N, C-alpha and C positions, 0 to 999 in steps of 0.2 A: 387434417382428418381424411380418412379414406373415402373416396367417392361412393364406394359400395355401401357405406352406412346410410345412404339416402336412397336406396333402392327399395322398391316394393312391387308386388304383382297385382294386376287387376284384370278382370274380364274385359275383352275388347268391346263387348256389346254394351258396356256402361259408358262408353264414350258418346257424348251427346252429339248427334249429327245435325240436328236442327234445333232452333230455339223453341221454347214452349209458346203456345198461342198468346199468352199474356206474360209480360215481363215479370210481374210480381208473383207469378205462380210457382216460382222455384221453391225448393226445400232449403231450409236454413239449419245448419248444425251449429249450435252454440257451445264453444269450448271455454270453460273456466280454467285458466292456466294455474291459478293459485290453489284451487280445490282439486285440480287434476280430474275434472269431471266434464260431462257433456250432456246435452239434451237435444232432442230432435223437434224442430219447429218448422213453420212455414215463413217465407220471407215477409208475408203480410203481418207477421207478429213482430217485425223489427222494432216498431215504435215502443214496445214494452221494455226494450233494453236501453232506452234513452230517457233523459230527463232535462228539464229546463236548464240552460246554461252550458250544456254539452256543445262541443264543436265537431262538426262533420266536414271532412276535407275530401274533395273530389278532384279527379284529374280531367280537365276539360279539353284535352287534346282530341283532335278530330282525325279519324282514319281517312286516308285517301285511297283510291283504287290503284294500289301499288303493284299488283301482279300483272305482268304483260307476257304475251306469247309471240315470238317472232320466228321468222324463217330465214336461214342464210342462203347463199347462192347454191349450195348443194342440196337444198330442200330439207336440211336438218332443222328440227324444231327445238327452240330454246325457250326456257322459262326464265324470266327476269323479275326479280323483286327489287323495286326501287327503295332506297333507304333514306338518303338525305341529299338535298340539292346543294351542289357546290357552286354553280353558276347558272345563268338562265338555261343553258342547254346541257349541263353536265350533272350527273347523279352518281353517287356511290351506290352500289347494288350487290346483290347476290345473284349468281347465274348458274344455270344447270343445262347441259353439262359444262364443266369448267375446262376440261382438257383441250378443246379446240381454241380456247381463248388465248393460249400462250402467245401467239403471234398476232392476235387481234382478229375480230370477225365482224362483218357487217350484217345487220339484221333488218328485215322489212317487217313492219308491224301493220297488218291489215291493209297494206297498200297505201297507208296514210302518212307514215313517217318512217325515217330510216335512222338507225342508231349504230354506233361502232363500239364494240366491247373491247376493253383492254384489261389485263390483270392489274390489280392494285393491292399489294400485300396479300392477305389471305382472302380477299374478296375481288371485286371488279369495279370498273368505272365504265359507265355508258355515256357516250357523247352523241347527242342527237344532232342531226343536220338542222340548221336554222329553219324555224317554222313560225309564222306570225301568231299562231294560236296553239302553241305546243301544249299548254296546260289543259285547254279545252279538249284537245284530241286525246291526251292521256286519260282524261276523265271518261271519254267515250269508249275507248278501247281497253282501258284497264279494268281489272276485276278486283273484288274485295280480297284482301290478302289473308285468306283463311289459312290456318295452320294445316299441315299435311295430313293430320289424322282426321280431318273433316273431309269427307269424300264428295266431290262435285264433278259432274261431267261438263258443265257449262255449255250444254247445248240448249240453254234456256232454263234448265232445271235449277232452282235455288237462287238464281241471280238477283231477282227483284227482292226476294226475302232477305238475302244476305246484305244487300246494299242498305236496307233499312235497319236490320237487326244486329249487324256486326258494327254497331255504333251505339254510343250512349245517347240518351235523349238530350243531354246537356252539352254535347260535343260542340266546340266553338272554334278552336284554333287548329287549323289544318297542319298536319305534319307527321302523323304516326303511320308506321308500316305494319302495325298490329294494334289491336284494340285493347284498351284498359278494361278487361272483361268483367271485373268485379262490379263495375257500374251498370252492366246490362240489366240488372234486376230492378233498378229504380224506375218507377213510373212517376208521372207528375203528381198523382194522388199521394204516393208515399212521401215525396219531397215536400208537398204542401202540408201533409200531416206532421212531419218533423218540425217544419217552420212554425206551425200553429201552436205547438207545445213548447216553443221557446228554444229549440235547437238552432244554433248558428251554423249555416251552411256557407262554406267558402271554397275557393278553387285554387289549385296550382296547375301548372302545365308541364308535363313531361312527354316529349315526343318519343314514342316507342320505336326502338330500332333493334339491332341484333343482340344487344346485351340482354334483353328481356327474354328472347326466345331461342337463341342458339344453345345447343347442348354443351355440357362440360366435357372436354375431351382429354382431361388429365386425371391421373390416378389419385393425386392429392389435391384437394379442393383449393388449398392456399396457393397453388400454382396456376390457378385459372386467371386468365387475363380479360379484363373488361375493355371494350373499345370506346365507350363513352356515348352518352345520350344527352341531348340538350333539354334543359328545364328552366322554368321561371317561377319565382315566388314574388308576388306583388307586395308593395308596401302595406296595403290594406290587409292582405292575408297574414303577413308577418306580424302586424300590429294585433290582430285578433288572436292569433296563436299565443303570442308572448303575454298578452293580458290574461288569457285563459290559464296558461301555465302558472303565472304568478298567483292566481286566485285558486289554484288547485282544481280547476274544472277539467273534465275528461275530454281527450281528443281522440277521435276515431278516424283513421285513414281508410278510405275506400280503395283497396287494391295495393299491390306491392309497388306499383309505379308511383303512386301518391306517397307511400311511405318512404320510398327511396329519395324522392324530391325533398321531402321534409327533413329527413336525416342529413341530406347533403347540404341543406341550407343552415344547419345548426352551427353556431359559432361558440367554441369554448370560451373565447374572450368575453363575450357578452352574456353567455349562458342563455342564448335565445336564438330564434330564427331570424336570419337576415334577409331583407329583400334583395334579390339578385337574379341575374340571367346568365347562365354559363353551362358548361358541360359537366357531367358527373360520371366518374368511373367507380363510384362506391359499390363495393361488393359486400353485402351484409350476410354474415354467416354465423353459425354458433360460436359463442364467445364474445360477439360484438354486442354492446349495450345500445338500446334505443334511448335517445335523449328527448325526443319530441312525441313520438307515437305511444299512446297508452293502449289503444285497442285497434284491431284490424279486421275489416271485412274483406274476404278474399275468396276466390274460387279454389277448387282443388287443382293441384299442380302435378305435372308429370314427374316420374321418378328421376332422380339424379339432376334435377334442374336447380338453377340458382334461386328460383322462386320458392321451391321447397326448402332450400337452405335458409332463406330469409325468414319464413314462418317458423322454422325450427329454432332460429335465433330468438324469436319472440316467446315461443311457448315451450321449447324443449323438444329435441329431436325424437326421443322415445315416445313422449306424449302425443306428438303430431302423428307419428307413424301408427300408434295404437288407434288414434281417432280416424285415420284414413282406413284402417282395416275395418273399423266399425261402420264407416260410411259405405264401404264396399259391401259388407254383409247386409246393410240396409238398402242396397241398390240405389245409392245416390247417383245422379247423372254427373259425369266427370268432365273436367276441362272447360274450354272456352264457352260453349253453349250450355254448360252444366249447372249444377246447384252450387251453393256457397256455404261458407262458414264464417261465424263471427267469433273472433278470439278476444276474450275480455279478461 
């Protein structure tokens, strides 16, 4: 399919630059993919779309302060986004600018640690000099890995807010270089309300890396290459899901990362979800069938992104783009700190 088929235009002022004061204050657009219809609600109305026996699956990955700024010997400023840890002092990363990294470059980070950048494929590898408390220092000097469309000066503005709100309230397992943003809307009150009405809440872990947020740079989407992200599905989560599917109970995934983990764990041999821990390079696009996920709660996604392609696979590309235009007309807040939709 042509990448241009997943393009759309939006006013830049609709990009949410800050979270709302209350997590559950977001708007909720509910899409019925069978009736090809939608309605406009609030996130606090979410419980109306669940019933006893439903299963809700969340991604409990925790974002770490992965964005660093360093200075080389020529006083040039580099931005480094840590992705995954290869050894105690080595990380795969994305760096900007990339051109000087061809022969390697040494960076000083706030006078506290030193790292050496080298090219690795289409990304980079940073090797930190040994430090007894490297993770602690990285947490101190690192910044929340906000996407580039959220503007921050980081002269103190927004830092405390982002450290709290660019994270779900149920985040537990450290490892993501971007947040599973569909979960931002959940408050403890909403989760308790769902549990009290008989909804089973379970968790998977998918550590978000560049597969989730890097743009597609090929004209034909089938040519896009995924790099791989680590995920885990526990025995208990697999058991609950397989039992629910056998009994015909609905399963709702919160976020594209949750959906990707679940679909990656599906086994055609057993026709169920298997407990496992591995890497996934699964790219869900129109034409691909969902084997596990019945419904999806997700934020609005950028044009031509793999995430937009995934929701198009679930609900249909034309219907999704029509819904996006409706959301834009209704001035929904877009992207990471924005509003959300429930696809049923």
